[in-house]
Every structure is written in C-alpha cells, then in structure tokens.
C-alpha positions as CSV (number, residue, x, y, z in Angstrom):
1,X,-17.9,35.3,-26.2
2,X,-17.1,32.0,-27.8
3,X,-16.8,29.1,-25.5
4,X,-13.2,27.6,-25.3
5,X,-13.1,24.0,-26.5
6,X,-10.5,21.2,-26.1
7,X,-9.5,21.8,-29.8
8,X,-8.6,25.4,-28.9
9,X,-6.4,24.1,-26.0
10,X,-4.7,21.6,-28.3
11,X,-3.8,24.2,-30.9
12,X,-2.5,26.6,-28.3
13,X,-0.5,24.0,-26.4
14,X,0.8,22.4,-29.7
15,X,-0.5,18.9,-28.8
16,X,-3.2,16.6,-30.2
17,X,-6.8,17.0,-29.2
18,X,-6.9,13.4,-28.1
19,X,-4.1,14.1,-25.6
20,X,-6.0,17.1,-24.3
21,X,-9.1,15.0,-23.9
22,X,-7.2,12.3,-22.1
23,X,-5.8,14.7,-19.5
24,X,-8.9,16.9,-19.0
25,X,-11.3,13.9,-18.9
26,X,-9.2,12.0,-16.4
27,X,-8.8,8.9,-18.5
28,X,-6.6,6.2,-16.9
29,X,-4.0,6.4,-19.6
30,X,-3.5,10.0,-18.8
31,X,-1.5,9.0,-15.8
32,X,1.3,7.9,-18.2
33,X,1.8,11.3,-19.6
34,X,4.8,13.2,-18.4
35,X,4.4,15.8,-15.7
36,X,5.6,18.6,-18.0
37,X,3.1,17.9,-20.8
38,X,0.3,17.4,-18.3
39,X,1.2,20.7,-16.6
40,X,1.4,22.5,-19.9
41,X,-2.1,21.4,-21.0
42,X,-3.7,22.2,-17.6
43,X,-2.0,25.6,-17.5
44,X,-3.2,26.4,-21.1
45,X,-6.7,25.3,-20.2
46,X,-6.7,27.6,-17.2
47,X,-5.2,30.6,-19.1
48,X,-7.8,30.3,-21.8
49,X,-10.6,30.0,-19.3
50,X,-11.8,26.5,-20.3
51,X,-14.9,25.3,-18.6
52,X,-15.5,21.5,-18.6
53,X,-18.9,20.3,-19.7
54,X,-21.1,19.0,-17.0
55,X,-21.5,15.4,-18.1
56,X,-21.3,13.3,-15.0
57,X,-25.0,12.3,-15.1
58,X,-25.1,9.0,-16.9
59,X,-28.0,6.7,-16.4
60,X,-28.8,8.4,-13.1
61,X,-25.2,8.2,-11.8
62,X,-24.2,11.6,-10.6
63,X,-21.6,10.7,-8.0
64,X,-17.9,10.5,-8.8
65,X,-15.4,9.1,-6.3
66,X,-11.7,9.6,-6.6
67,X,-9.0,7.2,-5.3
68,X,-6.0,9.2,-4.4
69,X,-2.7,7.3,-3.9
70,X,1.0,8.0,-3.6
71,X,2.9,7.5,-6.9
72,X,5.2,4.6,-6.9
73,X,8.7,6.1,-7.3
74,X,11.5,3.9,-8.7
75,X,14.4,3.3,-6.3
76,X,18.0,2.4,-7.0
77,X,18.5,-1.3,-6.5
78,X,14.9,-2.2,-6.6
79,X,14.2,-4.9,-9.2
80,X,11.6,-4.2,-12.0
81,X,9.6,-7.2,-10.6
82,X,9.4,-5.6,-7.1
83,X,8.5,-2.2,-8.6
84,X,5.8,-3.7,-10.7
85,X,4.5,-5.7,-7.7
86,X,4.3,-2.5,-5.6
87,X,2.3,-0.8,-8.3
88,X,0.1,-3.8,-8.5
89,X,-0.5,-3.6,-4.7
90,X,-2.1,-0.2,-5.0
91,X,-3.9,-1.1,-8.2
92,X,-5.4,-4.1,-6.4
93,X,-6.8,-1.8,-3.7
94,X,-8.2,0.6,-6.2
95,X,-9.7,-2.3,-8.2
96,X,-11.7,-3.4,-5.1
97,X,-12.8,0.2,-4.4
98,X,-13.9,0.5,-8.0
99,X,-15.9,-2.8,-7.8
100,X,-17.5,-1.8,-4.5
101,X,-18.6,1.6,-6.0
102,X,-19.7,0.1,-9.3
103,X,-21.9,-2.4,-7.5
104,X,-23.9,0.5,-6.1
105,X,-24.0,2.5,-9.3
106,X,-21.2,4.9,-8.7
107,X,-18.2,5.8,-10.8
108,X,-14.5,6.1,-9.6
109,X,-11.2,7.4,-10.9
110,X,-7.7,6.8,-9.7
111,X,-5.3,9.8,-9.3
112,X,-1.7,9.1,-8.1
113,X,-1.0,12.6,-6.6
114,X,2.6,13.9,-6.4
115,X,2.3,17.6,-5.6
116,X,-0.5,19.6,-4.0
117,X,-0.6,22.0,-7.1
118,X,-1.3,19.1,-9.4
119,X,-4.0,17.6,-7.2
120,X,-5.8,20.9,-6.7
121,X,-5.7,21.6,-10.4
122,X,-7.1,18.2,-11.2
123,X,-9.8,18.3,-8.6
124,X,-10.9,21.7,-9.8
125,X,-11.7,20.1,-13.2
126,X,-14.1,17.6,-11.8
127,X,-17.3,17.4,-9.7
128,X,-15.9,15.1,-7.0
129,X,-18.4,13.8,-4.5
130,X,-15.9,12.0,-2.2
131,X,-12.3,10.8,-1.9
132,X,-10.8,7.4,-0.9
133,X,-7.4,8.4,0.5
134,X,-4.4,6.2,0.3
135,X,-1.6,8.8,0.2
136,X,1.2,9.2,2.7
137,X,1.2,13.1,2.7
138,X,-0.5,14.7,5.7
139,X,-0.1,18.0,4.0
140,X,-2.2,17.0,1.0
141,X,-4.8,15.4,3.3
142,X,-5.0,18.7,5.3
143,X,-5.9,20.5,2.1
144,X,-8.4,17.9,0.9
145,X,-10.2,17.1,4.2
146,X,-12.1,20.5,4.7
147,X,-13.2,20.5,1.0
148,X,-14.4,16.9,0.4
149,X,-15.8,13.9,2.3
150,X,-12.8,11.6,2.8
151,X,-12.1,8.2,4.1
152,X,-8.6,6.9,4.6
153,X,-7.8,3.4,3.3
154,X,-4.9,1.6,5.0
155,X,-3.7,4.9,6.4
156,X,-4.0,6.7,9.7
157,X,-2.8,10.2,9.1
158,X,-5.5,12.2,10.8
159,X,-7.6,11.3,13.8
160,X,-10.6,13.4,12.6
161,X,-10.9,11.5,9.4
162,X,-12.8,8.2,8.9
163,X,-10.5,5.3,8.2
164,X,-10.7,1.7,7.2
165,X,-7.7,-0.6,7.5
166,X,-6.6,-4.1,8.2
167,X,-6.6,-5.2,11.9
168,X,-2.9,-4.6,12.6
169,X,-2.9,-6.9,15.7
170,X,-4.4,-9.7,13.7
171,X,-1.8,-9.3,10.9
172,X,1.0,-10.0,13.4
173,X,-0.9,-12.6,15.3
174,X,-1.6,-14.7,12.2
175,X,2.1,-14.7,11.3
176,X,3.2,-15.5,14.8
177,X,0.7,-18.3,15.4
178,X,1.7,-19.9,12.1
179,X,5.4,-19.8,13.0
180,X,4.7,-21.0,16.5
181,X,2.6,-23.9,15.3
182,X,5.6,-24.9,13.1
183,X,7.8,-25.0,16.2
184,X,9.6,-21.7,16.1
185,X,10.3,-20.1,19.4
186,X,13.0,-17.5,18.7
187,X,11.3,-15.2,16.1
188,X,12.5,-11.9,14.7
189,X,10.5,-8.9,13.6
190,X,11.9,-6.3,11.1
191,X,10.5,-2.8,10.6
192,X,12.3,0.1,8.9
193,X,9.5,2.5,9.7
194,X,10.1,5.4,12.2
195,X,8.8,5.1,15.7
196,X,6.3,7.9,14.8
197,X,4.5,5.5,12.4
198,X,1.3,4.5,14.1
199,X,1.0,1.2,12.2
200,X,4.7,0.2,12.7
201,X,4.5,0.9,16.5
202,X,1.2,-1.1,16.8
203,X,2.7,-4.0,15.0
204,X,5.8,-4.0,17.1
205,X,3.9,-3.8,20.4
206,X,1.6,-6.7,19.3
207,X,4.7,-8.8,18.3
208,X,6.3,-8.3,21.7
209,X,3.2,-8.9,23.8
210,X,1.9,-11.9,21.8
211,X,5.4,-13.5,21.7
212,X,5.6,-13.3,25.5
213,X,2.1,-15.0,25.8
214,X,3.1,-17.8,23.4
215,X,6.4,-18.5,25.3
216,X,8.4,-17.3,22.2
217,X,11.5,-15.1,22.5
218,X,10.9,-11.9,20.5
219,X,13.9,-10.2,18.7
220,X,13.4,-6.8,17.1
221,X,15.5,-5.7,14.2
222,X,15.4,-2.1,13.0
223,X,17.1,-3.0,9.7
224,X,17.8,-6.2,7.8
225,X,21.6,-5.7,8.4
226,X,21.0,-6.5,12.1
227,X,19.3,-9.7,11.1
228,X,22.3,-10.8,9.1
229,X,24.6,-10.2,12.0
230,X,22.2,-12.1,14.3
231,X,22.3,-15.2,11.9
232,X,26.1,-15.4,12.5
233,X,25.7,-15.2,16.3
234,X,25.6,-18.0,18.8
235,X,21.9,-17.5,19.3
236,X,20.3,-16.8,15.9
237,X,16.5,-16.5,15.2
238,X,14.9,-19.3,13.3
239,X,12.2,-17.2,11.7
240,X,11.3,-13.6,10.9
241,X,8.2,-11.5,10.3
242,X,8.4,-8.3,8.1
243,X,6.7,-6.4,5.4
244,X,6.8,-8.2,2.0
245,X,9.3,-5.7,0.5
246,X,11.8,-6.4,3.3
247,X,11.1,-10.2,3.2
248,X,11.8,-10.4,-0.5
249,X,15.1,-8.6,-0.1
250,X,16.1,-10.9,2.8
251,X,15.4,-14.0,0.6
252,X,17.6,-12.6,-2.1
253,X,20.4,-11.7,0.4
254,X,20.3,-15.1,2.0
255,X,20.9,-16.9,-1.3
256,X,24.0,-14.8,-1.8
257,X,25.4,-15.5,1.6
258,X,25.2,-19.3,1.6
259,X,22.0,-19.5,3.7
260,X,18.6,-20.6,2.4
261,X,14.9,-19.9,3.1
262,X,13.2,-21.9,4.7
263,X,16.0,-24.4,5.6
264,X,18.0,-21.8,7.6
265,X,15.4,-19.2,8.1
266,X,11.6,-19.3,7.9
267,X,10.0,-16.0,6.7
268,X,6.4,-14.7,6.8
269,X,5.5,-11.4,5.1
270,X,2.8,-8.8,5.6
271,X,0.9,-7.4,2.6
272,X,0.7,-10.3,0.2
273,X,2.3,-8.6,-2.8
274,X,1.9,-10.2,-6.2
275,X,5.6,-11.0,-6.2
276,X,5.1,-13.4,-3.2
277,X,4.0,-16.0,-5.7
278,X,7.1,-15.7,-7.8
279,X,9.9,-15.4,-5.3
280,X,12.0,-18.5,-4.6
281,X,10.7,-19.9,-2.4
282,X,7.2,-18.4,-2.7
283,X,6.6,-16.2,0.3
284,X,4.0,-17.0,2.9
285,X,2.3,-13.7,3.6
286,X,-0.7,-12.1,5.4
287,X,-3.2,-10.6,3.0
288,X,-4.8,-7.3,4.1
289,X,-8.3,-8.2,2.7
290,X,-8.8,-5.3,0.3
291,X,-12.3,-6.6,-0.6
292,X,-13.8,-6.0,2.8
293,X,-11.7,-2.9,3.3
294,X,-13.1,-1.3,0.2
295,X,-16.7,-2.3,0.9
296,X,-16.6,-0.8,4.4
297,X,-14.8,2.3,3.2
298,X,-17.5,2.9,0.6
299,X,-20.2,2.7,3.3
300,X,-18.3,5.2,5.4
301,X,-17.9,7.6,2.6
302,X,-21.5,7.4,1.5
303,X,-22.7,8.1,5.0
304,X,-20.6,11.3,5.1
305,X,-21.9,12.4,1.7
306,X,-25.4,11.8,2.9
307,X,-24.8,14.2,5.8
308,X,-24.4,11.7,8.7
309,X,-23.1,13.4,11.8
310,X,-20.9,11.3,14.0
311,X,-17.4,11.2,15.5
312,X,-14.8,9.8,13.1
313,X,-15.0,6.1,12.7
314,X,-12.3,3.5,12.4
315,X,-13.1,0.1,10.9
316,X,-10.6,-2.8,11.1
317,X,-11.1,-5.7,8.7
318,X,-9.9,-9.2,9.3
319,X,-6.8,-10.3,7.3
320,X,-6.0,-13.8,6.2
321,X,-2.8,-15.9,6.0
322,X,-1.8,-17.1,2.6
323,X,0.5,-20.1,3.1
324,X,3.2,-20.8,0.5
325,X,6.7,-22.3,0.8
326,X,8.8,-20.0,3.0
327,X,8.1,-21.6,6.3
328,X,9.5,-24.9,7.7
329,X,10.0,-26.4,11.2
330,X,13.3,-25.2,12.7
331,X,16.3,-27.5,12.7
332,X,17.1,-29.3,15.9
333,X,19.7,-27.8,18.2
334,X,22.5,-29.9,16.9
335,X,22.1,-28.5,13.5
336,X,22.4,-24.9,14.6
337,X,26.2,-25.1,15.0
338,X,26.6,-26.3,11.5
339,X,24.4,-23.5,10.2
340,X,26.5,-20.9,12.1
341,X,29.7,-22.5,10.7
342,X,28.2,-22.3,7.3
343,X,27.3,-18.7,7.8
344,X,30.8,-17.8,9.0
345,X,32.4,-19.5,6.0
346,X,30.6,-17.0,3.8
347,X,31.5,-13.9,5.7
C-alpha cells in the first residue's frame, strides 16, 4: 500500500501543501492558523492514515521538549497594548526555556493548548520527550502527566508534579520593602484571584504577616473598585501592590478620576510585563526571573527523563525588583485632606 504523503492530505483537504507541512511539522507560524483549518487538516491526516517521518535526530539531537501554555484570549475592554504585553509575557518565558534547552543541545516547541482534543492530536504526531507546563487547566495536566515527563513552570496545579516558580514570599517582600523604605505605612494589596488559588493565598498571607513585622498597616482589596472607594475615605492607602494587569488598569482609572500616580498613590506591580516600560508613569514591578526558572526547570525535566526516582520537587527562584517611576514618598498628613477633597470633587 502506498504511503500517504503531505501532498495527498493537501489535495484531500483542499489546502496548500505548505499549509499542511506547517501544521503537521509544528512550525511556529502554524499557531496563527484558525482552529477550523487546523482541525480539518489533522482530521484528514488521521482519516487517510498519515504516518509522520521519524526525523528528529539531527546532529545527535533526539530529544524534543514542548512548552504548553494557555492561549491568550482577547477580553472586552482590554487594550491592544495590554493584550500584546500578556502574549509577550508567556513568549518571554518560552524564550528562556528554549535557550536553556538549546544550550544543552535539545530542541523545543511552543504549543498554546486550548482543548484536550487538540493537544492529544498534536502530541500524537510528535515524539515528545518531555513537557514544560504553563497551562491553567488541571484537566489537561491530568491527561498529560501519566504519559510524559512534566515540570510545571510558574504553576502549582498538582502536588505530584515537579514545579519551578518564583519565590512568592520574596515577590511580595521586595515590593513591600521598597514601599516601606520610601515612607509608606498604609499599603494596600489587590488580588482578584479566588481563595482556592495557591499563589494568591500565599501572596496575601505574606503581605499581611510582613506588613505587621514592618509596622505597616495592611489593607486587602478583593477588587480595584474597593480601592477607589478607599481613596475617597478619611483614611486612604498611600500605596498598593498588585499584579501588573491590575496595576496598569488602576493607573488608567486614576488619571480619569483626577488622581495621579505616584503623587496620590504609589504603585508596585508583580510580573514585570513589557507594558510596564510604556505606561505613564512607567510601572515599578517585580520580575519573576524567567532565566533561572527555565534553567532549573530544564534540569528537573532532564532528571525525570533519565529515570531519576524521587518525590516531586519544588524549586523557587529569586525574583528582582525593577524600579521605574510609579513610586514616590507619601504626602505629609496635611496634604491628605486636599487629596480627599480633590477625589470627592471628581465623584
């Protein structure tokens, strides 16, 4: 029986052979193809019984690692700049994974998984040696984990899986210490994440405990709306800590309410998105240290591939503070009343 080729698939699916090659060979530009066309090509290949050629061994490299991430979905009200910055955040992590693997002679691919059917189809086409996991779906991870060596990057979805992430306590401590050194004593913390989120809970607990040790008064906000109400109160916070996405929205909201950052409110973010450099003011943020994270994750994954037997390991890398323009010493007490009056005038 004649072996099915990519040309056969292209003719049957009514698409170009170049497009079939892009999808079946996992080329980066293939991620831009619509889900419908991708699904049609994969379904046609499966129906015809296509068998990919075994061509992974290039100059002695026979290991392929896959970086699986959540796709960045557009949201109503999110600016194109923020959306692009969010995409760049995950790409920056993959880039460090790719460089860590390349330095040791291994190849990598990035797959932004959406549905389990798509991921299983894609993985069935490739001889995957191990997976770097940066996806929010526990269901997908439960399918992948028994089948491939896996290490979670900046995730903590399953206790039995190796993971490598930024030191969550240090993320908060760096932000708090910076604000405290600038004279802030009433500091807010914003997190929209549910209480079941391990990372969110750990950050909040660190914020509360460390604030108490520093003699600062911690104020927790479950949503930015509560912050805006606090800024109109008799006892407003002078600074906040929050994930970058929240901070960037707060900066924008302040400018529309008659308040300014950092004159009326100092802000420190967590994540160090690309957009931090281009916000007005540029946002001070804590970088997660993707370089060390990727290097440690590579070593964890390689150990599992080589058959190392041990309990699941968790490695926490040290983050760093990137100072920009969104922090200033708080105004003296006499100025607070004028700030509150200014805020009320814009209600």
